N, CA, C and O of each residue as an XYZ file, in Angstrom:
492
protein
N      38.260    136.137     37.365
C      39.403    135.755     36.567
C      40.501    136.812     36.652
O      41.687    136.494     36.560
N      40.102    138.057     36.826
C      41.085    139.132     36.894
C      42.053    138.953     38.063
O      43.247    139.185     37.878
N      41.596    138.543     39.281
C      42.568    138.361     40.367
C      43.613    137.295     40.038
O      44.785    137.464     40.374
N      43.210    136.200     39.386
C      44.162    135.170     39.013
C      45.184    135.728     38.033
O      46.378    135.453     38.157
N      44.725    136.512     37.056
C      45.624    137.122     36.089
C      46.634    138.012     36.808
O      47.826    137.981     36.502
N      46.151    138.803     37.765
C      47.042    139.704     38.505
C      48.075    138.922     39.315
O      49.233    139.330     39.404
N      47.661    137.809     39.900
C      48.599    136.986     40.668
C      49.673    136.421     39.752
O      50.860    136.473     40.073
N      49.253    135.875     38.600
C      50.219    135.316     37.651
C      51.169    136.384     37.134
O      52.375    136.160     37.037
N      50.611    137.561     36.798
C      51.438    138.648     36.283
C      52.461    139.073     37.335
O      53.631    139.274     37.010
N      52.035    139.211     38.590
C      52.936    139.608     39.678
C      54.022    138.557     39.865
O      55.192    138.897     40.046
N      53.643    137.285     39.824
C      54.624    136.210     39.966
C      55.657    136.274     38.845
O      56.855    136.126     39.089
N      55.196    136.491     37.633
C      56.114    136.544     36.502
C      57.046    137.736     36.617
O      58.229    137.628     36.293
N      56.529    138.886     37.077
C      57.378    140.067     37.246
C      58.431    139.810     38.317
O      59.602    140.145     38.138
N      58.005    139.206     39.445
C      58.944    138.917     40.527
C      60.013    137.939     40.066
O      61.193    138.101     40.376
N      59.590    136.924     39.322
C      60.537    135.925     38.844
C      61.512    136.552     37.852
O      62.708    136.266     37.902
N      61.020    137.401     36.954
C      61.893    138.056     35.974
C      62.886    138.954     36.690
O      64.059    139.007     36.321
N      62.418    139.663     37.717
C      63.278    140.565     38.473
C      64.369    139.771     39.185
O      65.514    140.218     39.255
N      64.019    138.585     39.721
C      65.014    137.784     40.427
C      66.012    137.153     39.472
O      67.031    136.616     39.905
N      65.731    137.214     38.187
C      66.602    136.619     37.181
C      67.833    137.499     36.949
O      68.846    137.018     36.442
N      67.756    138.779     37.313
C      68.890    139.678     37.115
C      70.015    139.297     38.062
O      69.781    138.964     39.224
N      71.231    139.349     37.556
C      72.362    138.926     38.355
C      73.457    139.991     38.333
O      73.586    140.772     37.390
N      74.229    139.988     39.400
C      75.361    140.894     39.449
C      76.617    140.153     39.013
O      76.855    139.022     39.434
N      77.402    140.779     38.186
C      78.696    140.222     37.814
C      78.642    139.060     36.836
O      79.613    138.312     36.715
N      77.537    138.895     36.142
C      77.438    137.801     35.163
C      77.146    136.469     35.823
O      76.889    136.396     37.025
N      77.190    135.436     35.033
C      76.922    134.095     35.547
C      75.631    133.546     34.977
O      75.058    134.117     34.048
N      75.180    132.449     35.530
C      73.950    131.813     35.063
C      72.743    132.396     35.770
O      72.772    132.647     36.974
N      71.681    132.609     35.008
C      70.444    133.086     35.624
C      69.551    131.895     35.937
O      69.910    130.753     35.655
N      68.388    132.161     36.520
C      67.486    131.116     36.958
C      67.024    130.180     35.870
O      66.736    129.017     36.155
N      66.940    130.638     34.630
C      66.454    129.766     33.554
C      67.593    129.049     32.855
O      67.357    128.260     31.940
N      68.816    129.309     33.268
C      69.947    128.583     32.712
C      70.699    129.325     31.626
O      71.709    128.817     31.139
N      70.251    130.509     31.226
C      70.944    131.273     30.188
C      72.188    131.922     30.761
O      72.237    132.251     31.946
N      73.186    132.103     29.921
C      74.393    132.797     30.351
C      74.140    134.297     30.333
O      73.471    134.815     29.439
N      74.677    134.978     31.319
C      74.522    136.417     31.400
C      75.894    137.064     31.280
O      76.826    136.700     31.996
N      76.010    138.015     30.379
C      77.314    138.646     30.201
C      77.353    140.046     30.777
O      78.432    140.579     31.034
N      76.189    140.653     30.986
C      76.189    142.037     31.476
C      75.216    142.214     32.646
O      74.595    143.268     32.790
N      75.089    141.181     33.474
C      74.284    141.307     34.677
C      72.799    141.096     34.460
O      72.014    141.261     35.393
N      72.393    140.735     33.253
C      70.971    140.499     32.973
C      70.805    139.063     32.499
O      71.684    138.498     31.848
N      69.683    138.501     32.833
C      69.371    137.155     32.366
C      69.099    137.220     30.872
O      68.495    138.177     30.388
N      69.539    136.217     30.151
C      69.312    136.177     28.717
C      67.961    135.591     28.348
O      67.702    135.350     27.169
N      67.101    135.358     29.315
C      65.828    134.686     29.048
C      64.870    135.553     28.250
O      64.143    135.047     27.396
N      64.860    136.823     28.512
C      63.918    137.724     27.845
C      62.483    137.318     28.121
O      62.154    136.881     29.224
N      61.643    137.462     27.133
C      60.223    137.131     27.288
C      60.002    135.644     27.512
O      59.003    135.254     28.117
N      60.907    134.819     27.041
C      60.778    133.386     27.249
C      60.776    133.014     28.717
O      60.262    131.965     29.105
N      61.354    133.880     29.526
C      61.419    133.622     30.959
C      60.026    133.551     31.559
O      59.796    132.757     32.471
N      59.080    134.365     31.070
C      57.714    134.353     31.591
C      57.076    132.995     31.363
O      56.427    132.457     32.260
N      57.249    132.440     30.184
C      56.670    131.129     29.918
C      57.380    130.073     30.760
O      56.764    129.094     31.180
N      58.670    130.269     31.005
C      59.411    129.349     31.875
C      58.805    129.386     33.278
O      58.647    128.344     33.914
N      58.468    130.569     33.754
C      57.879    130.727     35.076
C      56.526    130.031     35.170
O      56.250    129.329     36.143
N      55.689    130.226     34.162
C      54.369    129.596     34.152
C      54.527    128.082     34.063
O      53.816    127.343     34.744
N      55.442    127.620     33.238
C      55.700    126.188     33.119
C      56.127    125.616     34.467
O      55.706    124.524     34.849
N      56.956    126.353     35.174
C      57.416    125.917     36.481
C      56.246    125.801     37.459
O      56.182    124.856     38.245
N      55.328    126.756     37.410
C      54.153    126.698     38.283
C      53.320    125.466     37.967
O      52.866    124.774     38.878
N      53.114    125.187     36.683
C      52.327    124.017     36.304
C      53.044    122.722     36.679
O      52.394    121.733     37.019
N      54.360    122.719     36.621
C      55.107    121.531     37.023
C      54.883    121.260     38.506
O      54.653    120.118     38.904
N      54.951    122.315     39.329
C      54.696    122.145     40.760
C      53.268    121.666     40.999
O      53.040    120.800     41.843
N      52.309    122.219     40.267
C      50.911    121.802     40.412
C      50.753    120.335     40.021
O      50.035    119.587     40.684
N      51.420    119.928     38.949
C      51.364    118.539     38.496
C      51.917    117.610     39.578
O      51.307    116.590     39.898
N      53.070    117.965     40.135
C      53.678    117.125     41.155
C      52.799    117.051     42.402
O      52.689    115.995     43.025
N      52.182    118.160     42.761
C      51.278    118.172     43.911
C      50.063    117.285     43.643
O      49.652    116.519     44.515
N      49.491    117.381     42.452
C      48.341    116.557     42.093
C      48.720    115.074     42.086
O      47.939    114.231     42.528
N      49.901    114.760     41.590
C      50.376    113.380     41.581
C      50.503    112.855     43.010
O      50.098    111.731     43.305
N      51.058    113.667     43.879
C      51.189    113.283     45.287
C      49.811    113.038     45.904
O      49.605    112.039     46.592
N      48.870    113.954     45.655
C      47.523    113.797     46.204
C      46.852    112.528     45.667
O      46.137    111.849     46.404
N      47.073    112.208     44.402
C      46.511    110.988     43.819
C      47.095    109.756     44.516
O      46.384    108.785     44.778
N      48.388    109.806     44.809
C      49.019    108.689     45.520
C      48.448    108.552     46.928
O      48.161    107.444     47.380
N      48.287    109.664     47.612
C      47.718    109.643     48.961
C      46.314    109.042     48.921
O      45.966    108.216     49.765
N      45.519    109.451     47.953
C      44.153    108.947     47.830
C      44.143    107.429     47.625
O      43.334    106.726     48.231
N      45.029    106.931     46.783
C      45.081    105.488     46.531
C      45.519    104.720     47.773
O      44.951    103.674     48.085
N      46.519    105.228     48.479
C      46.973    104.578     49.700
C      45.864    104.608     50.747
O      45.630    103.619     51.441
N      45.189    105.738     50.856
C      44.095    105.876     51.819
C      43.014    104.819     51.556
O      42.508    104.208     52.497
N      42.661    104.603     50.291
C      41.644    103.604     49.946
C      42.092    102.209     50.359
O      41.292    101.418     50.860
N      43.366    101.909     50.149
C      43.858    100.578     50.496
C      43.924    100.378     52.008
O      43.613     99.296     52.508
N      44.323    101.406     52.727
C      44.338    101.336     54.186
C      42.920    101.116     54.698
O      42.694    100.281     55.574
N      41.979    101.855     54.159
C      40.588    101.714     54.575
C      40.061    100.315     54.275
O      39.359     99.728     55.098
N      40.397     99.775     53.100
C      39.935     98.429     52.737
C      40.533     97.365     53.664
O      39.850     96.414     54.045
N      41.803     97.531     54.022
C      42.487     96.508     54.820
C      42.244     96.662     56.326
O      42.073     95.670     57.035
N      42.230     97.903     56.806
C      42.148     98.134     58.246
C      40.903     98.909     58.666
O      40.781     99.305     59.825
N      39.976     99.128     57.730
C      38.815     99.976     58.008
C      38.028     99.579     59.237
O      37.679    100.435     60.051
N      37.740     98.290     59.388
C      36.959     97.817     60.540
C      37.697     98.090     61.842
O      37.104     98.549     62.819
N      38.992     97.807     61.849
C      39.794     98.059     63.048
C      39.858     99.547     63.351
O      39.722     99.953     64.505
N      40.062    100.359     62.326
C      40.116    101.810     62.529
C      38.775    102.346     63.033
O      38.749    103.257     63.860
N      37.658    101.789     62.542
C      36.337    102.203     63.024
C      36.173    101.882     64.501
O      35.666    102.705     65.264
N      36.602    100.683     64.911
C      36.510    100.293     66.324
C      37.365    101.202     67.196
O      36.958    101.611     68.283
N      38.574    101.514     66.690
C      39.457    102.409     67.447
C      38.845    103.798     67.577
O      38.900    104.406     68.645
N      38.262    104.298     66.492
C      37.633    105.619     66.526
C      36.459    105.622     67.512
O      36.271    106.584     68.255
N      35.666    104.535     67.513
C      34.548    104.434     68.463
C      35.052    104.470     69.900
O      34.474    105.147     70.750
N      36.141    103.733     70.171
C      36.706    103.706     71.523
C      37.189    105.095     71.945
O      36.972    105.519     73.080
N      37.841    105.791     71.026
C      38.338    107.137     71.335
C      37.177    108.088     71.617
O      37.214    108.847     72.586
N      36.149    108.047     70.773
C      35.004    108.942     70.959
C      34.295    108.640     72.279
O      33.924    109.558     73.010
N      34.109    107.356     72.584
C      33.459    106.988     73.849
C      34.264    107.479     75.049
O      33.713    108.088     75.966
N      35.566    107.211     75.038
C      36.415    107.602     76.172
C      36.500    109.108     76.325
O      36.370    109.632     77.431
N      36.720    109.814     75.204
C      36.803    111.269     75.291
C      35.466    111.863     75.716
O      35.432    112.869     76.424
N      34.373    111.254     75.292
C      33.051    111.716     75.713
C      32.884    111.596     77.221
O      32.377    112.510     77.871
N      33.315    110.458     77.778
C      33.237    110.260     79.235
C      34.125    111.257     79.967
O      33.733    111.809     80.995
N      35.354    111.492     79.421
C      36.259    112.464     80.050
C      35.646    113.859     80.017
O      35.745    114.603     80.993
N      35.010    114.219     78.897
C      34.386    115.534     78.774
C      33.244    115.683     79.779
O      33.121    116.713     80.442
N      32.407    114.640     79.887
C      31.294    114.682     80.839
C      31.812    114.811     82.263
O      31.229    115.523     83.080
N      32.909    114.121     82.558
C      33.514    114.208     83.879
C      34.011    115.624     84.169
O      33.820    116.145     85.268
N      34.650    116.241     83.174
C      35.133    117.618     83.358
C      33.969    118.583     83.549
O      34.043    119.499     84.368
N      32.898    118.375     82.793
C      31.730    119.252     82.926
C      31.099    119.087     84.302
O      30.701    120.077     84.916
N      30.998    117.849     84.803
C      30.429    117.600     86.131
C      31.299    118.253     87.202
O      30.786    118.837     88.156
N      32.618    118.149     87.040
C      33.546    118.771     87.989
C      33.395    120.292     87.983
O      33.402    120.932     89.034
N      33.258    120.863     86.774
C      33.097    122.312     86.664
C      31.774    122.759     87.293
O      31.721    123.777     87.983
N      30.707    121.990     87.048
C      29.407    122.333     87.631
C      29.452    122.237     89.148
O      28.865    123.075     89.833
N      30.144    121.220     89.692
C      30.276    121.073     91.142
C      31.043    122.258     91.728
O      30.684    122.775     92.786
N      32.094    122.680     91.041
C      32.876    123.831     91.511
C      32.033    125.104     91.486
O      32.067    125.896     92.428
N      31.274    125.296     90.404
C      30.410    126.480     90.307
C      29.336    126.453     91.387
O      28.995    127.491     91.954
N      28.795    125.250     91.675
C      27.782    125.109     92.723
C      28.375    125.471     94.077
O      27.747    126.182     94.862
N      29.588    124.982     94.354
C      30.271    125.305     95.603
C      30.508    126.807     95.718
O      30.249    127.392     96.769
N      30.996    127.437     94.654
C      31.245    128.876     94.683
C      29.966    129.656     94.929
O      29.976    130.647     95.658
N      28.856    129.216     94.324
C      27.566    129.895     94.536
C      27.127    129.760     95.987
O      26.638    130.721     96.581
N      27.298    128.574     96.560
C      26.930    128.366     97.967
C      27.788    129.219     98.887
O      27.283    129.818     99.837
N      29.104    129.275     98.604
C      30.003    130.087     99.426
C      29.655    131.570     99.329
O      29.690    132.280    100.334
N      29.317    132.046     98.119
C      28.901    133.447     97.966
C      27.646    133.731     98.783
O      27.527    134.784     99.410
N      26.709    132.779     98.768
C      25.464    132.965     99.512
C      25.750    133.022    101.007
O      25.200    133.862    101.719
N      26.621    132.116    101.485
C      26.961    132.111    102.914
C      27.650    133.408    103.284
O      27.333    133.992    104.321
N      28.581    133.877    102.474
C      29.302    135.118    102.776
C      28.372    136.321    102.717
O      28.520    137.250    103.512
N      27.412    136.322    101.786
C      26.474    137.460    101.727
C      25.567    137.465    102.922
O      25.210    138.545    103.393
N      25.164    136.304    103.454
C      24.329    136.238    104.656
C      25.127    136.692    105.866
O      24.590    137.354    106.754
N      26.418    136.336    105.905
C      27.286    136.703    107.011
C      27.515    138.206    107.046
O      27.582    138.812    108.116
N      27.634    138.803    105.860
C      27.912    140.235    105.828
C      26.694    141.055    106.225
O      26.836    142.238    106.536
N      25.501    140.465    106.225
C      24.286    141.170    106.626
C      24.159    141.234    108.141
O      23.386    142.040    108.658
N      24.907    140.396    108.868
C      24.801    140.367    110.325
C      25.454    141.514    110.982
O      25.440    141.613    112.209
């Protein structure tokens, strides 16, 4: 739990530091600044944590939507997708076996050539 606390604390410090502004104006939390500092004070830390949870919420919502769409795609096209996956695996398997056979043939040729050259060098 301590590493999570340290990460949150570091994030809050970085966010508070970025809240400082030169020449006045609005800071990240929306407060007016009259002397180059954000008017958020300690409330800024809770704003930062709230912002993190908002991003987490939106990410979770997106993932929930993806999961629901995935289920519907699987229900509607699952059989077709399974057949396509089988075809891909079969074809790629044959291509892989072909490459392995080609590599073995090349290695066999190189071994034979080395043997012939070693016999020749003994003469």
